[in-house]
C-alpha positions in Angstrom: 33.4 -23.7 3.9 32.0 -22.8 0.5 28.7 -20.9 0.5 25.6 -22.6 -0.9 24.6 -21.3 -4.3 21.4 -21.4 -6.4 20.6 -20.2 -9.9 17.3 -18.2 -10.1 16.9 -15.1 -8.0 14.5 -14.8 -5.1 12.4 -11.6 -5.1 13.4 -9.8 -1.9 11.0 -7.2 -0.5 12.3 -5.2 2.4 9.7 -3.4 4.6 9.3 -0.9 7.4 10.2 0.0 11.0 11.6 -2.6 13.4 11.1 -5.5 11.0 13.2 -3.7 8.5 16.0 -3.6 11.1 15.6 -7.3 11.8 15.6 -8.1 8.1 19.2 -6.9 7.8 20.3 -8.6 11.0 18.8 -12.0 9.8 20.6 -11.8 6.5 23.9 -10.8 8.2 23.9 -13.3 11.0 21.9 -16.3 9.8 21.9 -16.4 6.0 24.8 -14.7 4.3 27.5 -16.6 6.2 26.2 -19.8 4.7 24.3 -18.9 1.5 25.4 -16.8 -1.5 22.2 -14.8 -1.7 20.9 -14.2 -5.3 17.9 -11.8 -5.0 16.1 -9.2 -7.0 15.6 -6.4 -4.5 12.5 -4.2 -4.0 12.3 -1.5 -1.3 8.7 -1.6 0.0 9.4 0.8 2.8 6.8 3.5 2.9 9.1 6.4 1.9 10.0 4.6 -1.3 6.5 3.5 -2.0 5.6 7.2 -1.8 8.5 8.1 -4.1 7.3 5.7 -6.7 3.6 6.3 -6.2 3.4 2.6 -5.1 4.6 1.3 -8.5 7.4 -0.5 -6.6 4.8 -2.8 -5.0 3.3 -3.7 -8.4 6.8 -4.3 -9.8 7.6 -6.6 -7.0 4.5 -8.7 -7.5 5.2 -9.0 -11.2 8.8 -10.1 -10.4 7.4 -12.9 -8.3 5.3 -14.0 -11.3 8.6 -14.0 -13.3 10.9 -15.8 -10.7 8.2 -17.9 -8.9 9.5 -17.2 -5.3 9.5 -14.1 -3.2 10.2 -13.2 0.5 8.6 -10.2 2.0 9.2 -8.1 5.2 6.3 -6.6 7.1 5.1 -3.3 5.7 3.0 -0.4 6.9 -0.6 0.0 5.5 -1.1 3.7 5.9 -4.0 5.2 7.8 -4.7 8.9 8.4 -2.1 9.2 11.1 0.6 7.6 8.9 -0.3 9.9 6.0 0.6 12.8 8.2 3.6 11.1 9.8 5.2 10.3 6.5 3.8 13.3 4.6 2.2 11.0 2.0 0.5 12.2 -1.1 -2.0 9.3 -0.9 -3.2 6.8 1.6 -1.6 3.9 -0.3 -3.2 0.5 -0.3 -2.0 -2.5 1.7 1.1 -3.8 -0.1 0.0 -7.3 0.9 -3.4 -6.7 -0.7 -1.9 -5.4 -3.9 0.5 -8.3 -4.2 -2.2 -10.8 -3.4 -4.5 -9.3 -6.0 -1.8 -9.5 -8.7 -0.8 -13.1 -7.8 -4.4 -14.3 -7.1 -3.5 -16.8 -4.5 -4.4 -18.2 -1.1 -2.5 -17.4 2.1 -1.7 -20.3 4.3 -0.7 -19.5 7.9 0.4 -21.9 10.6 1.9 -21.5 14.0 5.5 -22.6 14.9 5.1 -25.1 17.8 7.7 -25.1 20.6 8.1 -27.6 23.4 7.7 -25.5 26.5 5.1 -23.0 25.2 1.6 -24.4 25.9 -1.2 -22.8 23.8 -3.8 -20.7 25.7 -6.2 -23.4 24.5 -4.5 -26.5 25.9 -6.4 -28.9 23.6 -4.7 -27.4 20.5 -1.9 -30.0 20.4 -1.6 -29.8 16.6 -1.2 -26.7 14.4 -4.3 -25.0 12.9 -3.5 -23.8 9.3 -5.5 -20.7 8.3 -6.2 -20.7 4.5 -7.1 -17.0 3.8 -8.5 -16.0 0.5 -6.2 -13.3 -0.9 -8.5 -11.3 -3.2 -11.3 -8.8 -2.9 -13.7 -8.0 0.0 -12.8 -5.0 2.1 -9.3 -4.9 0.7 -10.6 -3.8 -2.7 -13.6 -1.9 -1.5 -15.2 1.4 -2.6 -16.4 3.6 0.2 -18.4 6.9 0.6 -19.2 9.2 3.5 -22.9 10.2 3.3 -23.1 13.8 4.5 -26.8 14.4 4.1 -30.1 12.6 3.6 -29.8 10.3 0.5 -30.9 7.1 -1.1 -28.1 4.7 -1.7 -28.4 2.1 -4.4 -26.4 -0.8 -5.8 -26.2 -0.4 -9.6 -24.7 -2.9 -12.1 -24.5 -2.0 -15.8 -23.8 -5.0 -18.0 -21.9 -4.9 -21.2 -25.0 -5.8 -23.2 -26.8 -2.7 -21.8 -28.8 -4.4 -19.0 -29.0 -2.5 -15.8 -29.8 -3.9 -12.3 -30.4 -1.7 -9.3 -31.1 -2.5 -5.7 -31.7 -0.1 -2.8 -29.1 -0.4 -0.1 -30.5 2.2 2.4 -32.6 5.3 2.6 -30.5 7.6 4.7 -32.4 10.1 6.8 -29.1 11.7 7.9 -25.4 11.3 7.8 -23.8 7.8 7.4 -21.3 5.6 5.6 -21.5 3.1 2.7 -19.2 0.5 1.4 -19.2 -1.7 -1.7 -17.2 -4.9 -1.9 -16.8 -7.5 -4.7 -15.3 -10.9 -5.6 -15.1 -13.0 -8.7 -16.0 -16.6 -9.5 -12.6 -17.1 -11.0 -10.8 -16.0 -7.8 -13.1 -18.0 -5.5 -12.5 -21.1 -7.6 -8.8 -20.6 -7.4 -9.1 -20.2 -3.6 -11.1 -23.5 -3.4 -8.6 -25.5 -5.6 -5.7 -24.1 -3.6 -7.2 -25.2 -0.3 -8.1 -28.7 -1.7 -4.6 -29.1 -3.3 -2.9 -28.0 -0.1 -5.0 -30.4 2.0 -4.1 -33.3 -0.3 -0.4 -32.4 -0.1 -0.4 -32.1 3.7 -3.1 -34.8 4.4 -5.3 -32.5 6.4 -9.0 -32.0 6.6 -10.5 -28.7 5.3 -13.1 -26.7 7.2 -14.6 -23.8 5.2 -16.7 -21.2 7.0 -18.7 -18.1 5.9 -22.1 -16.6 6.9 -24.3 -17.7 4.0 -27.5 -17.6 6.2 -27.1 -13.8 6.4 -25.2 -13.0 3.2 -27.5 -15.1 0.9 -25.9 -14.1 -2.3 -22.3 -13.0 -1.6 -21.2 -15.6 1.0 -23.5 -18.2 -0.5 -21.6 -18.0 -3.8 -18.4 -19.0 -1.9 -20.2 -21.9 -0.4 -21.7 -23.1 -3.7 -18.4 -22.9 -5.6 -16.5 -24.8 -2.9 -19.1 -27.5 -2.9 -19.2 -27.8 -6.7 -15.5 -28.0 -7.1 -15.1 -30.5 -4.2 -17.8 -32.8 -5.6 -16.7 -32.7 -9.2 -12.9 -32.6 -8.8 -11.7 -33.6 -5.3 -14.2 -35.9 -3.5 -12.7 -39.2 -4.7 -9.1 -38.0 -4.1 -10.1 -36.9 -0.5 -11.7 -40.2 0.2 -8.7 -42.1 -1.0 -6.4 -39.9 1.2 -8.7 -40.4 4.2 -9.4 -36.7 4.6 -12.6 -34.7 4.5 -14.1 -31.4 3.5 -16.8 -29.7 5.7 -18.7 -26.5 5.5 -19.8 -24.7 8.6 -21.2 -21.3 9.5 -18.4 -19.1 10.8 -19.8 -18.7 14.3 -20.4 -22.4 14.6 -16.9 -23.1 13.3 -15.3 -20.9 15.9 -17.1 -22.9 18.6 -16.0 -26.2 17.1 -12.4 -25.0 16.7 -12.0 -23.9 20.3 -13.0 -27.5 21.3 -10.8 -29.2 18.7 -7.3 -30.6 18.9 -6.2 -28.7 15.7 -4.4 -30.4 12.9 -6.6 -29.2 10.0 -7.0 -26.3 7.5 -9.5 -23.6 8.3 -10.5 -21.9 5.1 -11.8 -18.4 5.4 -12.7 -15.3 3.3 -10.1 -12.5 3.1 -11.0 -10.4 6.2 -12.1 -13.4 8.3 -8.8 -15.0 7.6 -6.9 -11.8 8.6 -8.7 -11.6 11.9 -8.7 -15.3 12.8 -5.0 -15.8 11.9 -4.1 -13.3 14.5 -6.4 -15.0 17.0 -4.9 -18.4 16.3 -1.3 -17.1 16.4 -1.9 -15.4 19.8 -3.6 -18.5 21.2 -0.6 -20.6 20.2 1.8 -18.2 21.9 2.7 -15.1 19.8 1.9 -13.3 16.6 5.6 -13.5 15.8 5.4 -17.3 15.7 3.1 -17.5 12.7 4.4 -18.7 9.3 2.7 -17.3 6.1 2.9 -18.3 2.5 0.9 -17.0 -0.5 0.4 -19.8 -3.1 -1.0 -18.8 -6.5 -2.8 -21.3 -8.8 0.0 -21.0 -11.4 2.8 -22.0 -8.9 4.1 -18.7 -7.5 5.1 -18.5 -3.8 5.5 -15.5 -1.6 6.7 -16.0 2.0 6.2 -13.3 4.6 5.8 -12.6 8.3 2.2 -12.6 9.4 2.6 -9.8 11.9 3.1 -6.0 11.6 6.2 -3.8 11.7 6.5 -3.6 15.5 6.3 0.2 15.6 6.8 0.6 19.4 10.1 -1.3 19.3 11.2 0.7 16.3 10.9 4.0 18.1 12.8 2.6 21.1 15.5 1.5 18.6 15.7 5.0 17.2 16.3 6.3 20.7 19.1 3.9 21.1 17.2 1.8 23.6 17.4 -2.0 23.7 14.6 -4.0 22.1 13.7 -7.7 22.4 11.8 -8.3 19.2 10.7 -11.7 18.1 12.1 -12.5 14.6 10.9 -16.1 14.3 8.2 -15.4 11.6 10.6 -13.4 9.5 13.3 -16.1 9.8 10.7 -18.7 8.7 9.8 -16.4 5.7 13.4 -16.6 4.6 13.7 -20.4 5.2 10.4 -21.0 3.4 11.6 -19.0 0.3 15.0 -20.7 0.3 13.5 -24.1 0.7 11.0 -23.5 -2.2 13.8 -22.3 -4.4 15.8 -25.4 -3.5 12.8 -27.6 -4.3 12.3 -25.9 -7.7 16.0 -26.4 -8.6 16.4 -29.8 -7.0 19.0 -28.2 -4.7 19.3 -30.6 -1.8 21.9 -28.5 -0.1 19.7 -25.4 0.0 16.7 -27.4 1.3 18.8 -28.9 4.0 20.1 -25.4 5.1 16.5 -24.1 5.4 15.4 -27.1 7.4 18.4 -26.8 9.7 17.9 -23.1 10.3 14.3 -23.7 11.3 15.4 -26.5 13.6 18.1 -24.3 15.1 15.5 -21.5 15.7 13.1 -23.8 17.6 15.9 -25.6 19.5 17.3 -22.2 20.7 14.0 -21.3 22.2 13.6 -24.8 23.7 17.0 -24.4 25.3 15.8 -21.3 27.1 17.1 -18.5 24.8 14.2 -16.3 23.6 12.8 -12.8 23.2 10.8 -11.3 26.0 7.4 -11.9 24.4 8.0 -15.6 24.8 9.7 -15.5 28.2 6.5 -15.2 30.1 4.9 -18.1 28.3 7.8 -20.6 28.4 7.7 -23.4 31.0 9.9 -26.4 30.4 11.1 -28.5 33.3 14.9 -28.1 33.9 15.3 -25.2 31.5 16.1 -21.7 32.7 14.6 -18.8 30.7 17.3 -16.5 29.4 15.7 -13.5 27.8 17.6 -12.1 24.8 17.6 -8.7 23.0 16.8 -8.6 19.3 20.3 -9.2 18.0 21.4 -11.6 20.8 18.6 -13.9 20.0 19.8 -14.2 16.4 23.4 -14.7 17.5 22.3 -17.5 19.8 20.4 -19.2 16.9 23.7 -19.0 14.9 25.5 -20.7 17.7 22.9 -23.4 17.9 23.0 -23.8 14.1 26.7 -24.3 14.1 26.4 -27.0 16.8 23.6 -29.1 15.3 
């Protein structure tokens, strides 16, 4: 059978450790037998990021701006231990943070639901979509270690010569200090992305910060969301029968635990990072969370929402068998291929992406799954048959061919 073709390249970004191994397996077993892949390749593995002084990450982000669609493997964000392990010249920034800053988009993350895996919160019968702001906050911070008594100040020098200062803390001894920022332009893009996504998916939006404590920083987020909603989206939301609601983040957590799901939970950058892992785990597994970065000018970057699965990687290097869940990485590929199909009106490519997602879920529902899901799965009349990393992908291919 002739392979499916498409015209414009997809930006392919391979990453690190066990997810790097799975990346090649997924292409070999599930995609290349059916699709003639046309990608512009970037190696975002930590050794090559070190070799290029992380220029490769910036090049990949700019390639997404050129070609509109990218697919990314999980990558290492170095800490002190990784600097030593990989002999790095610098503690390179998070590749995700760098790409998000260049694209200035919003990350939408939602769980893959499977019949037979009941969420830890049983009332969550519909997926909760996390909308995570993709710029600023702790991911673009400046930090200092205070090693002696000192007065720390926040100082802003305007282009017109004005200077504003505010004392942060009068240190009597050692300590730490951090400076974070955001921009009205990026917050506005975040708000519009959330409202547009809500209209396209017919879901309510819940936005949460802590403006009662952060009376300037978080309150600016709240004000911008409210202004844009009232001026640009309120009438459209009312026509669509959906709503926008602002809640303090601690109150929203309580409300969400009691909810049935089925809405968009919009959060600042770090809050979204933490809560997306909580939501993913509550639905079953971090490896069952889809993720797409959507920029205001129509760029899309699909990725797995989890890490590089280091423990399994070192087992793999020793020749030991692993059972690593590849669902999120499969869905990153299907998301990118579907979006390319939509942009090129390529029905065959769209159909392939949809069918591969269905085959993946059906394989699990038929009892074939990796060990992280085996303990969660309970479906009457279905025997759980745990698979190793490669067997799971091969079983999906069998299901795909029989759908």
